[in-house]
Phi, psi and omega in degrees: 000130180244152181229144179292329180274119182292348180270000178265168187275158177216152183224133175204138178050044176079002180262146179237125175253118183253115180239143184248134182292164180299159180296159181293132177299163182295340181287343178291143181289328180210163180300337182266357180249108184263161176296163184295329180280347182272147177259139183296150178289140177218153181226136180243125180253117176289320179228085185292340180295336182293332182269352181291334183268000179290161187303324185218100178287322181295320180295320180296318179296319179294325180294319183295322187254015177256135180264358183280341183269161178288133183293137177227163180253120177255112183241129178276119179057034175270136183292146180288148178291148179297145185291337181266012181288139179246123179250121179254130178280123179284142180293134180278151177295328179265135178294143180230136178275160178299341181267358181288155180298321181296320177293323178296321178297319180295322181290323183284325184273344180288140181291145180273146180295138180279149176220161182289339181280347181294312184294329183291337180276351182275149178294156179271158176092175181258002178232112180259151170283159184294323179294320177296322178297316179296319179297319179294324179295315182293333178275000179076025183258004177247124185264325187207142175232148180230110182283149170288169185295326180269358177076011182275335179224165175215159175239126184253156173235116181282172182292338178268006177094352179288154179236148180207160179250147182223134172276123189263122172280181180279080182250108183289347183264003186295317181297320179296319181294316179297318182293320181292336182255015171070035181266131175287135184243134174221162182236129180284135178257017180094188183288328183269063182286334183280127181294333180296318179292325176296319179296316178295321179297321178295327178288323184279341186300314179300322180292321178294318179297317179297321179296321178294317178296320179295322178294317178296322179297319179296321179294318180293334180265010176094030179281196180300125183083353180278183184294328183268337180064033185274313180084162178095149183285347184247035183290341181292346177270002180264158183288143177260018182294150178267128185247138175227116178296314174240100186300132176233070181278342182076010181233133174235179180295338178292337180271357180254119182237152175083007179222058186295317182294319178294321179296322181298317181292324181282332177296329176295322177295317179295318180294326178296322178290326181278319183233073183292332182296330181298326183263321181292335178296333179262006179084013180278148177245147181292138177298135181282333181205146176232125181256118178270118184239135177173167179297162178297139176089006182273352174104030180292312178294324177297321177295321178297320177294324178293321177298317178297319180290330182276322188289320182074010178264164177306141189226126175248133178228139179201167175255144183297332180292344179285345181285316183263113186197120165069299188249148177290132179090354181291322181301311179297322179296320180289326175296315178299316182294322179298313183285333174296317177294320182294319180295329178290337180254010185298146358284140182207175182238134175244123180249124179244112182273145180051058185292346179293347177295329178238350185261018180292163181301138182276138176071018181268156177107166183290324184259020181084185183265184178258116185298318182295316180292324179292324174298321181293314181291326176297319178293324178295319178297319181293320181290324182286319180204079179242204184293320182279347180078173182216101185253128172082005179246117178259128182256120171257134179223152181230143177201151171250011177230067179291342183288343182260358183285151180290141182295329179292335179281334185268353185289156174299144186105335172249289172251095183290332184233141170243109183263118180273121177253093188267175176296142184287154174275192183298311180298321178293323179292326176298316180293322179294319178296323177294321179295316184277359175265358179295134180083004179250140179277108182255143176284166183288341183276001180282124180242110181295329180296313179294322179297319181294324180286338178274356184238053178292140180084357180283141175268178178297321178294323178296317180291324176297318177295324179299312181292326178292319177295322178296320178295322178294319178296319179296320177292323179294329180268009178059043178259156178266343181223160177263116181261177180292334179294319178295321179292320178295317178294322178294322178297315179293326177295320180291320184285312189243353182103171182287155178289145174253075185290331182268008180291137179275112181238125179287163180294326179293316179292322178299320178293320179297314180295323180297315179291325179297311180290327177295326177295317176301312184293321182296314180293320180294325182285332184263356177279133181289145177056037177247166183293140179289154179281129181261323184195146175233133182216142175247016174282127181297137177223123179059237180266358184261138176280337178196165184216147173237118183263130175248149178261100184291155179288130180294320181296321180292323180291318183291320182282331183073016181257121181238129180280166179293322180296323180294317180294323177293320177295323179298320178293321179295319178296319180296327179275355182298326181293314179294320180297320179296321177298318181293319183292321185273316188253352181094157184292337181274352182247016178287160185241182179271011183294345183262017184296316178294327178297319180295322178296319179294317181297315181296319181295316181294316181296319180292322177294324178298325182277314189275328189244328189262352178069034181263017179244130180289324182287323178279323179083192183276063181230131176267119180237169180094174182275077179270059180146225182104173181292125183291348181266356184269358181093155185293319183292317181288327181288337183254032178292146181289140180241031178223168187282170178295326178296318177294325178297322177296320179294320179297315180298320179294320180293320178296316179298321180295318178297319181292318180294324177295317178296323178295317180296321180294317179296322181289326177295317178295322183292316181288331180287322183244048182294330181293320178294325178298317180295317181296316181293318179296319179295322178294322177293322179296323181283316188254343181069336180220131178231127180274175185295322182292316179294326178293319181291333178295329176296322180288326179292318178293324181274358179053048180281148180240154180295151181285137177237121182283000000 
């Protein structure tokens, strides 16, 4: 910006020149009232933040708008005039006295003659002390100062051209001193003083930022220097599978216990890879895929690692969730890339863990399917058995949700075999416990057979956790060996939660819990063909005030076959706790401790009527929502498929079964009330009663089994 008046301010390329008009003539009534021909003083700050850090902002503002001071020129980054410049004052048309303001301005702005003695009075060096700087300013030997952006330092230019730096303290009078002594003041705007370079930098910043983000994205996706070392801008479409030319998983079939049938089926695949002539001579073809199906923790991934360790062929491993990620179409691209690599290394094994992440049924659900996941599964189906075929690549996959997999994925030619990895039996649990006891110091009283019988339904992961918890308990108790007590306590901790030994329990509540648990144990012990009582405890664990442990039949658990008498006995045992409370404390003093028992009884009774055909009025008909689409939600999948009249009959049958179980439990309780009192008193004294001590009470009391 340029102005016709040289005393007005101008701004260009981020620089600000602040000029102050001459002082007000004497004819003005006040310093702020100028003659009509005069223009008011104005100052333009291009970067006003630069002056905020100077020692005195208020003083500077007062200086700019005050007419009492001698006018000076404040130029930001303006070059100093050469020292040999001669300025001649032109004679004015109007006579001026030496005392006139115009004459004073000429005298103050005219350069002073240089002399050899001027330089000798200045301090030596490029770093001046603040006191030396002030003395030089007051003597008129400082021509120009340039403040740093934060106002903490300044650079001066002396009258002889020398430059020096000064550290500026917090002096509010510094600006006034500089102005009174005619020193030019400027403020440094940093290295990028030129506005053109700032403009170019602002244009280039988005491109630089985008380039940095793209570089980080490439590294995260396995670009140069990244984890995969693949390189290229489209690495996100490549497979993230882990490849081993010679698998070194550290696991063989000898390390897998409790899954003999699954090992047998997988050993054939390994043998086919090692000795293909043995099978091809008979016209057999290698299975293209094996699907490992089983509950969580049964060892599906462990079996895949064992197959890799035994086969010795190239091995690719990945998780199905790695296929679907971030961009549309990436899943299908990664599937293609995975099988291209596998075909180049054939014969080889590809292991896909949790395949239900991409192998779910297509187009299922209320809102349709997932296009990205469906593209991925379509590409997987094509690679396993499509037009081009798949030679020499065996696909192992694992899932605990086979019910949600697409039917096209399960057909022969893709997954020829479905290997069920079920929960281990007693013999399998003994072997698993032996495997997970390696490296642990066990006491002589540890019996793996008894431990296995106390853990029905436990998977390999559960048993591994059991032995680890027992080792932690032994270390907490400062023991050198793991005894059966630590294993027993660890088992109870896993099943019911940790003990609350420091819980404050009143004598009344302790008595109530003792009779409640004694009622469960008494009914369970006198019911024919029911599970024996293993342990009774009134120590609080988790959300339970007490627990009664039964030892279920291994044969019944493995077969999954339950008789009608067993289910009726189970309902009576569950109601034994509430019946004991009513008999001892009265119907008005019962508590909510039997809420879980009622839920169990209702569930068993309804299943007997709706699913098991144990009702004469309903007959051998399965009614109710026994299945449904797994993607529609539990409530919608379990909608009733019978009339209201049938629902009334079902409710009546369920109520009758529950009332019959209640009557049986109450009859046993009133008949053997003396044994109930003895058992409750023993629990109050010892808090824990084992199965052998409990059976001695029945032998002493000559109790007999209940006969309906």
